[in-house]
C-alpha positions in Angstrom: 61.8 2.6 25.2 63.0 6.2 25.3 61.2 7.6 22.3 63.2 10.4 20.7 65.3 11.1 23.7 69.0 10.0 23.6 70.9 9.6 26.9 74.3 11.1 26.7 77.6 11.2 28.6 80.9 9.5 29.2 81.1 9.8 32.9 78.6 8.7 35.5 77.8 12.3 36.5 77.2 13.2 32.9 74.9 10.3 32.3 72.9 11.0 35.5 72.6 14.7 34.6 71.4 13.7 31.1 68.6 11.6 32.5 67.7 14.2 35.2 67.5 16.9 32.5 65.1 14.8 30.5 62.9 14.0 33.4 62.8 17.7 34.4 62.0 18.8 30.9 59.3 16.1 30.3 61.2 14.2 27.6 61.2 11.2 30.0 57.9 10.7 31.7 57.0 9.1 35.0 56.9 5.3 34.7 59.1 5.2 31.6 61.6 2.3 31.5 65.3 3.1 31.1 67.7 0.9 29.1 69.3 -2.0 30.9 72.7 -1.0 32.2 74.8 -3.2 29.8 72.7 -2.0 26.8 73.2 1.6 27.7 76.9 1.1 28.4 77.4 -0.5 24.9 75.4 2.4 23.3 77.6 5.0 25.0 80.8 3.1 24.7 81.5 3.1 28.4 82.1 0.5 31.2 78.8 -1.0 32.6 80.1 0.1 36.1 79.9 3.7 34.9 76.2 3.3 34.0 75.6 1.4 37.3 77.1 4.4 39.2 74.9 6.8 37.2 71.7 4.8 38.0 72.7 4.6 41.7 73.0 8.4 41.8 69.6 8.8 40.2 68.1 6.4 42.7 69.6 8.3 45.6 68.2 11.6 44.2 64.7 10.1 43.9 64.6 10.4 40.1 64.3 6.7 39.3 63.5 3.4 41.0 64.8 -0.1 40.4 62.8 -3.3 40.7 65.3 -6.1 40.2 64.9 -7.8 36.8 62.0 -5.6 35.9 64.6 -2.8 35.4 64.8 0.9 36.3 62.0 3.4 35.6 61.4 7.1 36.1 59.7 7.4 39.5 55.8 7.4 39.1 55.9 10.4 41.5 59.3 12.2 40.9 60.9 14.2 43.7 59.7 17.4 42.0 56.0 16.4 42.6 54.7 18.6 45.4 51.4 17.7 47.0 50.9 21.2 48.2 50.2 22.0 44.6 47.1 19.7 44.8 44.9 22.5 46.1 41.9 24.6 45.2 42.3 28.1 44.0 40.0 30.1 46.2 38.1 32.8 44.2 36.6 35.9 45.8 33.5 35.2 47.8 34.5 31.6 48.7 35.3 30.6 52.3 38.7 28.9 52.6 38.5 25.9 55.0 41.4 24.1 53.4 44.6 25.6 54.6 45.2 23.8 58.0 46.1 27.1 59.7 45.3 27.8 63.4 42.7 30.3 64.6 44.8 33.5 64.8 42.5 34.7 67.7 43.9 31.9 69.8 47.6 32.7 69.1 49.5 34.7 71.7 51.1 38.1 71.1 54.8 37.7 70.2 55.9 41.4 70.4 56.6 41.5 74.1 58.5 38.2 74.4 60.7 38.9 71.4 61.5 42.3 72.7 62.5 40.8 76.0 64.5 38.0 74.3 66.3 40.6 72.1 67.2 42.7 75.1 68.6 39.6 76.7 70.6 39.0 73.6 72.1 42.5 73.8 73.2 41.7 77.4 74.4 38.1 76.6 75.2 37.9 72.8 75.3 34.4 71.4 78.6 33.9 69.4 80.1 31.1 67.4 81.1 28.0 69.4 78.4 28.3 72.0 75.9 25.6 72.8 73.2 25.2 70.1 70.3 25.0 72.6 69.6 27.6 75.2 70.0 26.1 78.7 66.6 27.4 79.8 65.0 25.8 76.7 66.5 22.5 77.6 65.4 22.7 81.2 61.8 23.7 80.5 61.4 21.2 77.6 62.8 18.4 79.6 60.4 19.0 82.5 57.4 19.0 80.2 58.6 15.8 78.4 59.2 14.1 81.7 55.7 14.9 82.9 54.3 13.4 79.7 56.3 10.2 80.1 58.7 10.7 77.2 61.9 8.8 78.0 65.0 10.8 79.0 67.2 12.0 76.2 69.2 15.1 75.1 67.3 18.0 73.5 67.9 19.6 70.1 66.0 22.5 68.4 65.2 22.5 64.7 63.4 24.8 62.3 60.0 23.0 62.5 58.8 19.5 62.6 59.5 18.6 59.0 63.1 19.8 59.4 63.5 17.6 62.5 62.0 14.6 60.7 64.2 15.0 57.6 67.4 15.3 59.8 66.4 12.2 61.8 65.7 10.1 58.7 68.9 11.3 57.0 70.9 10.4 60.2 69.8 6.7 60.0 68.6 5.7 56.6 70.0 5.4 53.1 68.2 5.9 49.7 66.0 2.9 48.9 65.1 2.2 52.5 61.4 1.7 53.2 59.6 3.9 55.7 56.1 3.1 57.2 53.9 6.2 57.2 50.3 7.0 58.1 47.8 6.8 55.2 46.1 9.3 55.0 48.9 11.4 56.5 50.8 14.7 56.3 51.2 15.7 52.7 54.6 17.4 53.2 55.9 14.3 54.8 54.7 12.2 51.9 56.6 14.6 49.6 59.7 14.4 51.6 60.1 10.6 51.2 61.0 10.6 47.4 63.2 13.6 47.8 65.3 11.6 50.3 65.1 8.6 47.9 63.1 6.6 50.5 60.2 4.3 49.7 56.9 4.8 51.5 54.9 1.9 53.0 51.3 3.0 53.8 49.8 2.2 57.2 46.1 2.6 57.8 44.8 5.0 60.5 41.6 5.1 62.5 40.5 7.5 65.3 42.9 5.9 67.7 46.0 6.1 65.5 48.0 3.8 63.3 46.5 0.3 62.9 48.8 -2.3 64.7 48.2 -5.0 62.1 49.3 -2.6 59.3 52.3 -1.6 61.3 53.3 -5.2 61.9 52.9 -6.0 58.2 55.1 -3.0 57.2 57.8 -3.9 59.7 57.8 -7.5 58.8 58.1 -6.5 55.1 61.3 -4.7 55.8 60.4 -1.1 56.7 63.4 0.4 58.6 61.5 3.3 60.1 58.0 4.1 61.4 56.6 7.7 61.6 53.5 8.2 63.7 51.5 11.2 64.9 50.6 11.1 68.6 47.8 13.7 68.7 45.8 15.9 66.2 46.9 13.7 63.3 46.8 15.6 60.0 44.4 15.2 58.2 42.2 12.9 60.3 42.5 14.3 63.8 43.4 10.8 65.2 45.0 10.6 68.7 46.8 7.5 70.0 44.7 6.1 72.8 46.1 4.1 75.7 45.0 0.7 74.4 46.4 1.6 70.9 49.7 2.7 72.4 50.0 -0.6 74.3 49.3 -2.6 71.1 51.8 -0.5 69.0 54.5 -0.8 71.7 53.9 -4.6 71.6 54.5 -4.6 67.9 57.6 -2.5 68.1 59.1 -4.6 70.9 59.6 -7.3 68.3 61.4 -4.9 65.9 63.9 -3.1 68.1 66.2 -2.1 65.2 63.4 0.0 63.6 63.8 3.8 63.8 60.7 5.3 65.5 59.8 8.9 64.8 56.9 10.5 66.8 55.4 13.8 65.9 53.3 15.3 68.8 51.4 17.5 66.3 48.7 18.4 68.9 51.0 19.7 71.6 49.4 22.7 73.5 46.2 22.6 71.4 44.9 19.2 72.6 43.9 18.3 76.1 43.9 14.5 75.5 46.7 12.8 77.4 49.9 11.8 75.5 50.6 8.1 75.2 54.2 8.0 73.8 55.7 5.0 72.1 59.3 6.1 72.5 61.8 3.9 74.3 60.7 0.6 72.8 63.2 0.7 69.9 66.9 1.4 70.2 66.7 4.4 67.9 63.9 6.9 68.4 63.0 10.6 68.1 60.1 12.6 69.6 59.2 16.0 68.1 57.1 18.9 69.3 56.5 22.0 67.1 55.4 25.4 68.3 53.5 26.1 65.0 49.9 25.3 65.9 49.8 26.8 69.4 52.2 29.7 69.2 52.3 30.5 65.4 53.7 28.9 62.3 56.2 31.7 61.7 58.1 30.8 64.8 59.7 27.9 62.8 60.8 26.1 65.9 60.5 22.5 67.0 61.9 20.5 69.9 63.6 17.2 69.3 64.6 14.6 71.8 65.6 11.0 71.3 68.3 8.5 72.0 71.8 10.0 72.4 73.1 8.7 69.1 70.2 10.0 67.0 70.3 13.5 68.6 74.1 13.7 68.3 74.0 12.8 64.6 71.3 15.4 64.0 73.2 18.2 65.9 76.4 17.2 64.2 74.9 17.6 60.7 73.0 20.8 61.8 76.4 22.4 62.8 77.5 22.0 59.2 74.4 23.7 57.9 72.4 26.4 59.7 74.5 25.9 62.8 71.7 26.5 65.3 68.2 28.0 65.6 68.3 31.6 66.8 68.6 31.8 70.6 66.4 34.9 70.5 63.6 32.7 69.1 64.4 30.0 71.7 64.3 32.5 74.6 61.1 34.0 73.2 59.4 30.6 73.2 60.7 29.9 76.8 59.0 33.1 77.9 55.8 32.0 76.1 55.9 28.8 78.2 56.8 30.4 81.5 54.2 33.2 81.1 51.4 30.7 80.3 50.7 32.6 77.0 48.6 29.7 75.7 45.8 28.1 77.8 45.8 24.6 76.4 42.5 23.7 77.9 40.8 26.8 76.4 42.4 26.3 73.0 41.6 22.6 72.9 38.0 23.3 74.0 37.6 25.9 71.3 38.7 23.6 68.5 36.7 20.7 70.0 33.5 22.7 70.1 33.8 23.4 66.4 34.9 19.9 65.4 32.2 18.2 67.4 29.5 20.5 66.1 30.5 19.9 62.5 30.8 16.1 62.9 27.4 16.0 64.7 25.7 18.1 62.0 27.2 15.9 59.3 26.0 12.7 61.1 22.5 14.2 61.2 22.7 14.4 57.4 24.0 10.8 57.0 27.6 11.8 56.4 30.4 10.1 58.4 33.3 12.3 59.5 36.4 12.0 61.7 38.1 14.5 64.0 39.0 13.2 67.5 41.5 16.1 68.2 43.1 19.1 66.6 41.6 21.6 64.1 40.7 19.3 61.1 37.8 17.1 60.2 38.2 14.3 57.6 35.2 13.4 55.5 35.4 10.2 53.4 33.7 10.8 50.0 32.9 8.5 47.1 34.0 11.0 44.5 36.7 13.3 45.7 37.1 15.5 42.6 33.4 15.9 42.3 32.9 16.7 45.9 35.6 19.4 45.9 34.2 21.0 42.8 30.6 21.0 44.1 31.7 22.4 47.5 33.6 25.2 45.7 30.5 26.0 43.7 28.6 26.1 47.0 31.1 28.6 48.4 33.4 26.4 50.4 37.0 25.6 49.5 38.1 22.3 51.1 41.4 20.4 50.9 41.4 17.5 48.4 42.2 14.2 50.0 44.8 13.4 47.3 47.2 15.7 49.1 47.2 13.3 52.1 46.7 9.8 50.9 48.4 7.0 49.0 46.1 3.9 49.0 43.5 5.2 51.4 40.0 5.9 50.2 39.1 9.3 48.9 38.2 12.1 51.3 38.3 15.8 51.9 39.8 17.8 54.8 37.9 20.7 56.5 39.8 23.0 58.8 37.5 24.3 61.5 39.7 27.1 62.8 37.7 29.9 61.1 34.2 28.4 61.5 31.7 30.1 63.8 28.6 28.6 65.2 26.6 30.2 62.4 28.8 28.4 59.8 28.3 24.8 60.9 24.8 24.3 59.4 25.9 25.8 56.0 29.0 23.7 55.8 27.2 20.5 56.7 24.4 21.2 54.2 27.0 21.8 51.5 29.0 18.7 52.3 25.8 16.6 52.4 24.7 17.9 49.0 28.2 17.5 47.5 28.4 13.9 48.6 24.9 13.0 47.4 23.2 13.2 50.8 20.1 15.3 51.2 20.3 18.1 53.7 18.4 17.6 56.9 14.9 19.0 57.0 13.5 20.8 59.9 9.8 21.4 60.7 8.6 24.0 63.1 
């Protein structure tokens, strides 16, 4: 069962540490079955409750999983598995369209707003014991949220969307709980689930967002939380339409105890209207990051939600980082009030590139998706082969394995750096890599 490895320890912490060392060192491999608790207790000469406590600790850390009478196994994808490592090394001379970064030409200058925010900090220093969220940040954020139909709720500030999602999940769920997530979906989020000891339940996605039937099945199956992307879904570019929002709200209305987490990934880079789902369930959170429109290095996201959820998040935040810098918060408020980003112009720029690529691919018999945002998702029959052939042709794309669980293979192309002159070359390369002949033109 364990090969040459021998689990050691007399206390629960020692037994858990012994297993964790073996998993980290490769002596216990993913999927390997652990001894039944009574058998291991007899082997170690300890009480079975001690082994039960050790196994519980390992489950909570995402190291093992237990399936009733089928026993406990090392997780097939341990918490140390990082999807970000599923990437292509980009050699010299190859264009990188895999990274998901925004077009830096569309990002605003930060020097002036940070200088002004720092000067304000000199006049009004923020000290221990003060409010975590700058009052102007709360006021401006709440006005924008009200305009978009997001229900009223207190405002918190976190260090990016993933930080917000992690804090919300930790505030409500316990290890072993199931969470319904989009498939394909955000790779970092899929990595986060096992780290928190949570089980993922895949929910299919089309151009209009999560599929209601899949959501219904996941919630009926016991998923305690649902995470959805409202606009510019990563990696498919999906955006929740008005009819899809009505259908999803109808599903959620029968599951009011489910925690709903919404990530408005396309905020300020998408001109499609927002159709929020928040307010149907008792516990909910709505998140907006500044990363795509104002720059990833700002590391700031807004969070609103029901009073209990936000209070729990802020309470735990106080025991960690305390708060997100008020200098950063004030700088972002200045970016908002000065209109540093023209959402219509930014959205049109990305849409022009997305639509051009999708149209060019369609002309070559290749189906692609990208309703909003800066990415195009291309289903492919052979993901590994397509990535390798595209790399050979001079284009580094993101392997779909970074984003999917049970969804069909695909590749993600970020259009941020593509000019008009690049579209034909990329489309020809994708068509060739997927076994479709490039379009022929006759003068």
